[in-house]
C-alpha positions in Angstrom: -45.4 -39.5 -225.8 -43.8 -41.9 -223.4 -45.7 -45.2 -222.8 -47.7 -44.9 -219.5 -46.7 -48.4 -218.5 -43.1 -47.4 -218.7 -43.6 -44.2 -216.6 -45.1 -46.3 -213.8 -41.9 -48.5 -213.5 -39.3 -46.0 -214.1 -37.3 -44.7 -211.1 -34.4 -42.3 -210.6 -31.2 -44.4 -211.0 -29.4 -42.2 -208.4 -32.0 -42.7 -205.7 -33.7 -46.0 -206.3 -31.4 -48.1 -204.0 -31.9 -45.9 -200.9 -35.2 -44.2 -201.6 -38.2 -44.6 -203.8 -36.9 -42.5 -206.6 -40.3 -41.7 -207.8 -40.5 -39.5 -210.9 -43.2 -37.0 -211.9 -43.7 -36.0 -215.6 -43.3 -32.5 -216.3 -44.9 -31.0 -219.5 -44.5 -34.2 -221.2 -40.8 -33.4 -221.7 -39.0 -34.1 -218.4 -39.0 -36.7 -215.6 -38.2 -35.1 -212.3 -37.1 -37.1 -209.2 -39.3 -36.3 -206.1 -36.4 -37.3 -203.8 -33.2 -35.6 -205.3 -34.6 -33.2 -207.8 -32.6 -34.6 -210.7 -34.2 -33.9 -214.1 -34.1 -36.3 -216.9 -35.1 -35.2 -220.4 -37.4 -37.1 -222.7 -36.0 -36.9 -226.3 -38.1 -38.2 -229.1 -40.3 -40.1 -226.6 -37.4 -41.8 -224.9 -36.5 -40.9 -221.3 -32.6 -40.3 -221.0 -32.1 -41.9 -217.5 -28.3 -41.2 -217.3 -27.3 -40.0 -213.8 -24.9 -37.5 -215.4 -27.8 -36.2 -217.5 -30.1 -35.7 -214.5 -27.1 -34.0 -212.7 -26.8 -31.4 -215.4 -30.3 -30.0 -214.8 -30.7 -30.6 -211.0 -30.2 -27.0 -210.1 -32.5 -25.7 -212.8 -36.0 -24.7 -211.6 -38.8 -26.6 -213.3 -40.0 -23.5 -215.1 -36.4 -22.9 -216.4 -36.0 -26.2 -218.2 -35.7 -25.9 -222.0 -38.6 -26.9 -224.2 -38.0 -29.2 -226.0 -35.2 -30.7 -224.0 -31.8 -30.7 -225.8 -30.3 -33.9 -227.0 -27.7 -35.3 -224.7 -24.1 -34.7 -225.9 
């Protein structure tokens, strides 16, 4: 499980400069940006906050996200 204090301060790296970039936790496995819809996996309790990783999953519906998230390549 990701530290709740960390979840409070994390923001979408693609949106944070122009918008709030708030992230919602989805099934303890994904962080989803409320502004752009990028989805960042949480792998071994570590959020993978790379824009390129968020881009990969942006068009996937929340319900279609793999559980557990795959490791980044």
